N, C-alpha and C positions, 0 to 999 in steps of 0.2 A: 729889779724885783721879778720880772718875768724870767729872767735867766735862771734864778733859784728855782722856780716852779717847773721849768722845762727840765732842769737837772734831776730834780727829785722825781716827777712823774714820767718823763720821757726817757730818761737814762737809768731810773731806778736807783738813784743814789741816796744814801741816808743823809740826814741833815748835817751830820758830822762831816761827811765827805763833801757835801756842798759847800760848807764853811771853809774846809781846807782848800778847796779848788779855787774858789772865789778869793780867798785870802792870797794864795799863790799867784793869782792872775793880777790883782791890784798892786802886788809888790814886784812885778816883772818889769825889768828895765825897759823903758820905751813905751810903756802902756800909760796912757794919760786917763785919769779918772777924775772927773769934775767932783768937787766935795769929797775928796778922799777921806777926810776926817769923819764924815757921816757914814761912809761905807764901813770903815774900820770900827766905829762905835756900834754899828748895827751888827757887825760880826761878833764883837764882843757881848752885846746883850743877847744875841741869839744863842751863844754858848751857855750863858748863865740864866736866862729868863725862860718863861713858859711860852711866849709867842714865838714865831718863826722869823727867820731872816727878812723875808719880803715885808713882813708887817713892821718889823722894826726900822727897816730902811725907809718905808713910807712915812712913818710917825716921825722919825728923826729928820728927814728932809722937810716935812711940813713944819716942824718946830724950828728948823733954821730959817724957814721963810716967814716966821711969825705966827704960825697956826698952832697956838697953845691954848688949851688942850686940843689934840686931834680927836675929833668925834669918830667913834668906830663902832662897828656892830660885832666886832671880834671880842668876846668876852675875855679871853686870855690877855690880849693887848690892852683892854680897858682897865686891867689891873696896875699897869704902869702909871707913874706919876704924871707923865705928860700926854696921857690919853684918857678919854672919858667914854663911857658906853653911850651910844646914841639911842634915843627912845623914840 
């Protein structure tokens, strides 16, 4: 999740460029990514949804660990079925 934030703010990449680069990285031969399916799903939701990759990655990882719904202060992420706005 931090990688995406660094890429956006530090390298001034667009969300689309971040998605493309992370997607390329996780498909690189010899690169091991724990819970690859969670990362791939976060990339997919980032492309289609209103929240960002980092938020989707956190939500999906939490959901995979049994934390459903994920409580969040992010109003965009709270619109997702597996997340709920914390009050």
